[in-house]
C-alpha positions as CSV (number, residue, x, y, z in Angstrom):
1,M,14.1,-69.8,-81.4
2,N,11.4,-68.7,-83.9
3,S,12.2,-65.8,-86.3
4,F,8.7,-65.5,-87.7
5,V,7.2,-62.0,-87.2
6,N,3.5,-61.6,-87.4
7,P,2.9,-58.8,-89.8
8,L,-0.4,-58.3,-88.1
9,G,0.8,-58.3,-84.7
10,R,0.9,-55.1,-82.5
11,H,4.4,-53.4,-82.7
12,G,5.8,-50.3,-80.9
13,N,5.3,-49.1,-77.5
14,P,2.4,-47.3,-75.7
15,E,4.7,-44.3,-74.4
16,R,5.6,-43.4,-77.9
17,A,2.1,-44.0,-79.4
18,A,0.8,-41.6,-76.7
19,A,3.5,-38.9,-77.7
20,I,2.5,-39.4,-81.3
21,K,-1.2,-38.9,-80.6
22,I,-0.4,-35.7,-78.6
23,W,1.7,-34.3,-81.3
24,T,-1.0,-35.1,-83.9
25,R,-3.5,-33.4,-81.8
26,Q,-1.4,-30.2,-81.4
27,S,-0.3,-30.2,-85.1
28,L,-3.9,-30.5,-86.4
29,G,-5.5,-28.4,-83.6
30,L,-8.0,-31.3,-82.9
31,G,-10.5,-30.9,-80.1
32,G,-11.6,-33.6,-77.6
33,E,-14.3,-35.1,-79.8
34,A,-11.8,-36.4,-82.4
35,M,-10.2,-39.8,-81.9
36,V,-6.4,-40.4,-82.8
37,S,-5.2,-44.1,-83.4
38,V,-1.6,-44.8,-83.8
39,N,-0.3,-48.1,-85.1
40,E,2.9,-49.7,-86.6
41,L,2.0,-51.8,-89.7
42,P,3.9,-53.6,-92.3
43,C,4.6,-51.8,-95.7
44,V,4.7,-53.8,-98.8
45,K,5.3,-51.0,-101.2
46,P,8.6,-50.7,-103.3
47,N,11.3,-48.6,-101.6
48,C,9.3,-48.5,-98.3
49,P,10.9,-49.6,-95.0
50,R,9.5,-53.0,-93.6
51,V,7.2,-51.1,-91.1
52,R,5.5,-47.7,-91.1
53,T,3.7,-45.8,-88.5
54,V,0.0,-45.0,-89.5
55,I,-2.1,-42.4,-87.7
56,L,-5.9,-42.3,-88.2
57,V,-7.7,-39.2,-87.2
58,L,-11.6,-40.0,-86.8
59,S,-14.3,-37.4,-86.3
60,E,-18.0,-37.3,-86.3
61,H,-17.8,-34.2,-88.4
62,A,-15.2,-35.3,-90.9
63,A,-14.0,-38.1,-93.0
64,T,-11.5,-40.3,-91.5
65,R,-7.9,-39.1,-92.3
66,E,-4.9,-41.3,-92.7
67,I,-1.3,-40.2,-92.2
68,A,1.6,-42.6,-92.8
69,I,5.1,-42.0,-91.8
70,R,7.9,-44.3,-93.5
71,K,9.5,-45.0,-90.0
72,P,9.0,-47.5,-87.3
73,M,7.0,-46.0,-84.4
74,A,10.3,-45.9,-82.2
75,D,12.0,-43.6,-84.8
76,V,9.1,-41.1,-85.3
77,D,9.6,-37.7,-83.6
78,E,7.6,-34.6,-83.3
79,I,9.1,-33.1,-86.5
80,D,8.1,-36.0,-88.4
81,V,4.4,-35.8,-87.2
82,Q,4.4,-32.0,-87.8
83,N,5.5,-32.4,-91.4
84,A,3.1,-35.4,-92.1
85,C,0.4,-33.3,-90.7
86,L,1.2,-30.4,-92.8
87,D,1.3,-32.6,-95.9
88,L,-2.2,-33.8,-94.9
89,V,-3.5,-30.2,-94.5
90,M,-2.0,-29.1,-97.7
91,G,-3.5,-31.9,-99.6
92,V,-7.0,-31.3,-98.0
93,L,-6.7,-27.7,-98.8
94,S,-5.7,-28.1,-102.4
95,D,-8.3,-28.0,-105.2
96,E,-6.4,-30.1,-107.3
97,P,-8.0,-33.9,-107.8
98,D,-4.5,-35.4,-107.8
99,S,-3.2,-33.5,-104.8
100,P,-0.7,-35.7,-102.9
101,K,-1.7,-37.8,-100.1
102,A,0.0,-37.9,-96.8
103,P,3.4,-39.7,-97.0
104,S,3.1,-43.5,-97.1
């Protein structure tokens, strides 16, 4: 049996990704024109779990926003998404140039 895991391969499950998309839309008050993408990606930063869940919010009228949650997709719950979205909004609303980015 091969133990190699493709770091670029797809992980997670479609049902959990769909739930995360709904929670993101609700938390950010997104309309139908915005696109939300959810993926599980490898994390190579120190003290970061092996994989993390990355949410991209794409809109024709705003810059692409990235939200990263330091958990595998299967472990992400609605509170995680709400907190990550709040961090994103607070960073966007801050006038400080070094305002924190969403958790990675």
